[in-house]
RODO-2510 file (C-alpha; in nm, 4 decimals, decimal comma):
residues 70
     n   res          X          Y          Z
     1     m   -10,4856    -8,6766    12,8078
     2     k   -10,2965    -8,6888    12,4843
     3     k    -9,9279    -8,6355    12,4413
     4     i    -9,8122    -8,3429    12,2594
     5     e    -9,4689    -8,3295    12,0364
     6     i    -9,3140    -7,9722    11,9810
     7     v    -9,1072    -7,9441    11,6630
     8     k    -8,9357    -7,6924    11,5297
     9     a    -8,9943    -7,5161    11,1735
    10     n    -8,7268    -7,6187    10,9948
    11     e    -8,8202    -8,0359    11,0977
    12     v    -9,1664    -7,9977    10,9430
    13     e    -9,1931    -8,0913    10,5832
    14     i    -9,4116    -7,8982    10,3569
    15     e    -9,5982    -8,0274    10,0577
    16     p    -9,8234    -7,8716     9,8230
    17     f   -10,1926    -7,8940     9,8637
    18     l   -10,3346    -8,1138     9,6007
    19     l   -10,7217    -8,1390     9,5639
    20     s   -10,6932    -8,4616     9,3689
    21     d   -10,5359    -8,6290     9,6804
    22     f   -10,8626    -8,5897     9,8389
    23     t   -11,1336    -8,6812     9,5647
    24     q   -11,2350    -8,9874     9,4417
    25     h   -11,1590    -9,0593     9,0764
    26     k   -11,4212    -9,1543     8,8487
    27     a   -11,3598    -9,5278     8,7621
    28     a   -11,6477    -9,5103     8,5069
    29     h   -11,5004    -9,3507     8,2436
    30     s   -11,1797    -9,5362     8,2818
    31     m   -11,3492    -9,8624     8,2759
    32     m   -11,5777    -9,7747     7,9839
    33     k   -11,5651   -10,0432     7,7242
    34     k   -11,7338   -10,0223     7,3736
    35     v   -12,0040   -10,3067     7,3202
    36     t   -11,9708   -10,4877     6,9852
    37     k   -12,2411   -10,6984     6,8299
    38     k   -12,0014   -10,9796     6,8291
    39     e   -11,9591   -10,9957     7,1905
    40     l   -12,3364   -10,9642     7,2578
    41     k   -12,4005   -11,2646     7,0009
    42     h   -12,1214   -11,4684     7,2014
    43     l   -12,2680   -11,3806     7,5341
    44     a   -12,6241   -11,4631     7,4107
    45     d   -12,4985   -11,8107     7,2603
    46     n   -12,3123   -11,8889     7,5907
    47     l   -12,6644   -11,8078     7,7898
    48     g   -12,8307   -12,0286     7,5447
    49     l   -13,0485   -11,7368     7,4432
    50     v   -13,2237   -11,7289     7,1049
    51     y   -13,2047   -11,3940     6,9465
    52     d   -13,1991   -11,2018     6,6141
    53     d   -13,0172   -10,8745     6,4721
    54     a   -13,2679   -10,6456     6,5584
    55     q   -13,2456   -10,7512     6,9359
    56     i   -12,8882   -10,7611     6,9259
    57     v   -12,8897   -10,3779     6,7602
    58     f   -13,1086   -10,2756     7,0279
    59     t   -12,9234   -10,4292     7,3091
    60     k   -12,6023   -10,2559     7,1896
    61     k   -12,7521    -9,9019     7,1823
    62     l   -12,9088    -9,9722     7,5439
    63     l   -12,6054   -10,0830     7,6836
    64     s   -12,3819    -9,7940     7,5001
    65     a   -12,6496    -9,5637     7,6475
    66     y   -12,6196    -9,6899     8,0108
    67     l   -12,2393    -9,7214     8,0168
    68     l   -12,2242    -9,3312     7,8824
    69     g   -12,4561    -9,2326     8,1616
    70     k   -12,7257    -9,0868     7,9448
***
């Protein structure tokens, strides 16, 4: 059996209902970062990948579209 505590109306704290308190925030937009060719070239160099400018441009477009959710 559960215990019940009876309180008076003036003892109850009332706060407004905010829907944002019960919903998840979309972190994807706040974390979104612009992808640059310089970063992609640096990453490819660190991974030891061979690339040319056409591949870097294609990769930049592909990653940007992915991050925007298109």
